[in-house]
N, C-alpha and C positions, 0 to 999 in steps of 0.2 A: 762726299758721295756716300761714305759710310758712316753708321752710326756707332759710336764705341759703345753705347749702352747694349745694342743689340747684339755685338759681336762678343762681349764679355760674358755671357750667359747663355746657359742653352734654354730657349724657350719651350715651354709645355704645348704639344699642340694634339689635336683629335682630327684624324682625316675622315673624310666624307666622300664615299662614292655613290653615284646613282646609276643603276643599268635600266635601259628601257628592253622589256619583254620583245623578243624576236627582232632583235637589232644587234646581230652577231656581227664582229669585225671580220673574221676571216670565214670563207666558206667552211662547213662542218663544225664552226665553234659555237659558242652559246654566248648570249648577252652576259650571264653572270661571269662565265669563265674570263671574258675579254676584260669586264670592268675589275675583276679580282686583278689581274695582271696590270692593268692601268693603273690600280691603287699599290700596287706593289712598286710602279715606277713613282708613282706621287711620294711613297715614302722615301725611295732613294732621293728625291729631289729635296724633300724635305731635310733629311738628314745632311744632304750638302749644304743646306742653308744654315745649319747649325741647329736643329729643331730636336728636342726630345719627343719622339713619338709616343704617346701615350695609350691610343688605341686607335681600332679603325672601325667605321660603320659602313656597312653597304645596304642599301635599298633597292628593290626592285620594283619596278612601277610601269603601269601601262603606258603613260605619257607624263613629260615634265608637268609640274606644277608653275604656269606663268608667273605666279606671284611670290612663290616661295620655293620653288624648285621641288621642295620633298614633302609639302602638306603640312597644314599646322600640327596635326596629330604627331608627326615624325619631329617636329621642330621641338615639341615638348619634351619627347624622348631624349633628343640630342643634348637640351638644355640639363636635362637632369644627369645623364651620362658625363656631360663636361664638368658638372658642378661635383659630381662623385668624383671625379680623377683630377679635380683642381687644374682645368684645363682654360687658360684663357682664351686661346686661339683656336679658331676652326678652320681648316683648310680644304676646299671643296674641289674635287676633281672634274670640274667643269669650268667652263667660262661664265660666269653671272653678269645678267643684266644689272645696271646701277639698282633698280627696285628691287630684284631680289636680293643682292646683298645687303642694302637695309632692311628688308623685312626679315631676314635671317638673324642680323644683328638684333633687331628687336625681339625677335621671338626666342633667342637663345640667351641673352645678354653677355654675349661672347663677341670679339672681333672677330671677323669672317673675311678671310680672302681666297680668291678662287687661283685656279693653276696657272693663268697668264702672271697675277701679282706674284707669285711664289720664284715663277721662271724670272721676272724682271729684277727680283731682289737677288737672285743668285748672280745674275749679269752684272749689277751693280755694285757686286762684293767682288766679282772676278774681274772687272774690268781696270786694268793698270795704265793702260796707254790713254794720251789725251783724246784719241779718235775713238776708242771705246767708250770712254766717260761719256763723250758728247751723245753718242749714238744710243745709249741706255737712257740717259736723261730723257731724250727725245720721245724715246719709246714709253718712259714712264710717265710723261706729261700728256702724251697722247691718249693714254690709259686713263689717266686722271681726270682729264677735262669734262668728260660726260658725266663724272660721278661727283661732282662739286654740289649737285642741286639737293637740298633738302639737308646737308650734312652740317652747314653753319658752323659755329665754333669747334664743332667735334672735331674739324680736322687740325686742331691743336696737337691732339695726341699723337699724331704722325709723327715718326721718328724714334719711337721706342719699341721696335722689334720687328720680326719677321716679315717682308713685306711692305716695309716702311723706309727702307733706306733710300738716300738719294733727294730728289729734289724737295721731299716733306720737310727737310731740315732747313730749307731755304725760305719758308714761308710763302711759298708763291701759290699754293692751293687757294686763299682765301680770296683769289682776284683773278677771274676769267681772263681780262684784259692784259693782265700782267703774264698771266700764263701763256697766252698767245703770242705776246710780244716775246717771250723767252723762246717759245717753240720757232719763231720767225728767225730769231738769231742763231738759233741752233743748227737749223735747216743751213743758212749761211754759212755756217762755220764748218759742217758736214761737207757741204759743196766745195768750199776751200779744199778741203782734206782730199775730197774726190778728184778735183783737178790735180792737186800735187802726187796723188797715187798715179794719175793719167801720165802726167810728165815723167816721172819714175820709169813708169813701163814704157813710154817712148825711147828714153836712155837706154832701157833695155834691148830695145829692139835695135837700137844703132849697133850692137854686138849681137846679131842673129844668134838667139839661144831658144830652147825649148821649154815650156812650162808645162807643170805637171800639178794637179791639185788633188791633194787626199781629201776626200767626202766621206760620209758616213754617218751613221746613228751616234749619238753622245754615247761615250765609254766602250765603244768598239775596238779600241787600241790604235786610234790614226797617231797620237802624238808619241807612243812608243815605237811604232813603225817609223816615223819619221826620224826619231832619235836614230835608230839602227841604221836607216839607210843612209843618212847625212853626217853620222858621227856627232850629232849635236847634243845638248842637254836641255831642250825646252822642258817646262815643267809637266810631270806626269803624276796623275792621281786616280784613283779607283773612283773619287767622286764624280758625278755628272756635270758636264760642261767645264772641268778643269782646264780646258784651253780657251779662252775666249776671243783673244787678239791673234789677227794671222801673221804666220812666220815664215820668212822665204830663206831656203839655203840651197846652196850648189849640189849638184848630184852629178858623179861621172858614171855612166853606163859602160857595160862591156866593150862596147865600140868605140870607147875613149869619148863619145860625143858628151860635152856639159849641157847639164840642164836645170832648171830651176824646179825646186819642189816646195809647195805651199801646204803649210797646215792650217786648217780652216776649222771655225767652231763647228761643233756638233749638231745635227739636227735630232727633233725629235717630233713626236706624233703632236698634232693639234699645235704646234709651234705658233704663238700669235703673230697674224699677218703684220700688226705694227711693228714688232720685233723684225721681220725679214724685211719690211720696207726701210725701217731706221740703219739696220744693218747693211743696205744695199751696195755702199762704199766697201765695206770689206768684202762682200759675197762678189764685187767684180773680180776677183783674183780668181773664183771659179769659173766666172763668166768668159775671161780671158785665156784660160788655160787650153791647151791642144790635146790635153789627153787627161781624162779623170780616172783616177784610182778610188772605186768604190769599195769601201772597206766594211766587212760584217764582222761581227763577233759569231763565229760560227758555232761556238759551245751555247749561246743563250738558245732557251726553247723558242722564243718568236723571233727569231732572226729574220724568219720569211716576212713577218708583219712590219717588222722594222725596215728592212727593205722597200717595201710598199710606200712606207711613208717618206724615206729618202727620195724615191722616184717621184714623189708628188712634189716637194722641193725643188728637185732638180727642174721639173715641168715648169715650175713658176719662175724659175730663174731661165728659163728658156733654154737650157742646155741638155735637154733629155736626149737628143741626137748625137752629143758630142760622142767623139770615140772614147773608148773606156776599157778598164781591165776589172773585172771583179776579183776583189782581194779576199778569201775567205780567212779570217784571222782567228788564232786563238785554238788552231786545229790540235796542239799538244794536249787539250784539255778533253779531246774527245777519244771514245773507245774505238777500237780499229773498223768495227762493223758501222757506225756512224760516219768516219770518213770517208770508207767505201760508198754508202748511200749517197753521201754528198758527190761524190765524184760522179756516180751513175746519173745524178740530176744534171750534173754540168754538162755529161756528155749528149743529153736530150735539149738541152736550153738554147734559147734564142742566141745566147751571147757566144756558145760552143765553148770546148775545152781549152782551145788555144786562148782564149781570153778571159779563164777562170783561173787565178793561181791561189793555192793552199799553203798557207804559210802560218808560223808562230813569231810574231815580233819578239818575243819573249826568249825562245831559244835558237833563233835564226834559221830554223827550218823552211826550206822552200825558199829564200830570199834569193839565192842566184838564179833561180828560174824565175822568179817575178822580175829581175833587173833584165833578164835575157828579152821576156815577154814585153817590157816597156820598149826596149830598143826595137823590137819587131813592129810593135803598134803605134809608135810615136810618128805622127802624120807629118814630120817635117826633117829635111834636110839629110839625105845620103851623106856619108863621109866620103871624101874624094881626097888624094894627094896631089899637091901643090909643091911648086919649085918657085920661089919669090925673092925678089931682091927689093928690099926697103931701106930708103935715107935711113941714117941714124937719128936725124932731126925729127923724123916722122913718127912721133911718139903714139900718136892716135892710132895708125895702123898697127903699129908693132904690139899696142895693148891690145888690141882687138884679136890678132892672130894668137898671143898667148893665153887669153881669158877664153877664147870659143874653141881653140884647138888644142891639137897635141904636136907639139914643136919635136921634130927626130933629130934635125941637125940645124946648127947655126953657126954661121962662120962670117966673121967681120973683116972687111977689105974695104980700102978706098972710101971709107965714109958710108958704106951700105953693109948691111947684114943680108948676106945669102942664106935663105931658109927652106928647110923642105918640112912640111909640116901636113898632118892630115885635118883638114878643116870641114865645118859643112859645107854643102854646095852651095848655099845661097850666100855665105862669106866670100867663098871661091871666087863667085861671079862678081863680088864688089870689088874684089882685089886685082881683077882681070889686067890693070894698068900696071901693076907690080908683077907681074908674071915675068920670070926669068927668061928673056928670048933665047939665050945660049942653052935652054934646057924645055924648049918651048913644047916639044913632043912629048915630053914628061909632066906638062903642067897640069893639066887636070887628068886623071888616069881613067882607063875605060871601065866598065862595068865588072870586068874580072878583078880587076884590082880593089875597087869598092866593096865588092864581097870577100875579098881577103880581109881589107880593114874592118868591116864589120864584124865578121865571123872569126 
């Protein structure tokens, strides 16, 4: 999947942004300001791919040029700038049509890639599991297929730099039929992965347990928060898209409920639709979650805009109305007056203060309050206390009790275990046949006992 040549050196790149007049991204903003912010994000992406950014160019236009994006005159300026900086690669902060990409390369005598190809390159580098590699390759081939026309033998140069990792090295690009055949095989393989995931989820449902998904913009601190909450050590990096493959870990809430927490790939503005489609199997963990923790980098000056992009993707995944808690992360980096302002905004927001948590995954600030909020908002299974009598040979039900509940007392006698445990109500109902008849009045406690167990 990865090209050793492209990883062993830092490729020199020139970044190009194009702003459209009167096309601000946010109310009160300007086209130029939004484009500059997007260019900064592109620079972070390029550095994450191992690039040496030699400079940036921003053009403000009334409209995009359909043939060259920036116009022939600007292409000459870019060509001169690239030659002066000894830069062989130009990365454009737009999604280019195949014709625009070819015309820009012809006009600048440089290799040109767009935002989508850069993101795909990062994903190809970060995909470590078989599932992730399959999904990245499918997305790359979907991107490449319409760009074959007119390239001819030029495609042989693929595999030698940023934006070229992956299927380019397998020499599939020269034959559309072979690419389509490969894409068909990849889809079948990913469908197999999807079925395997579904089977694992069904197995998890056999032991009723709530699922929570961490979602949010890339580099918002989701993996750091995941590690702190679950005491795990998944990879954490300030680079964008440091986490690609999903990770599931158990988490014990203050009520002693056991839940599963999943860390998912970060979102990004203008995330390629082909990439979202290819990673549908991975993002099913988000779709299956009972509660979403929408993580925001509260210290980022554009966090409101980033949240808007996250909302777009959640809507596309069909989970915009899923129960959620808004987690404002990295508050330790904010001065007191900014913290207070964010809290005042939360008081008047549709989510309300009860569904907004202010935390610092780095220092641990606010994490107890976040766990309490999760306990309160998770829409599944009150905790009830039950008295059970389970045969020693019934390992399946014994395992369910110990996996999903908190065992307070266990006494073995006459080949059976007499157990007192706090369990999710759905599991307690499934174990009705094992309720200890001698303690039937105590089998499932009243709501008063439940309140004691939870709080």
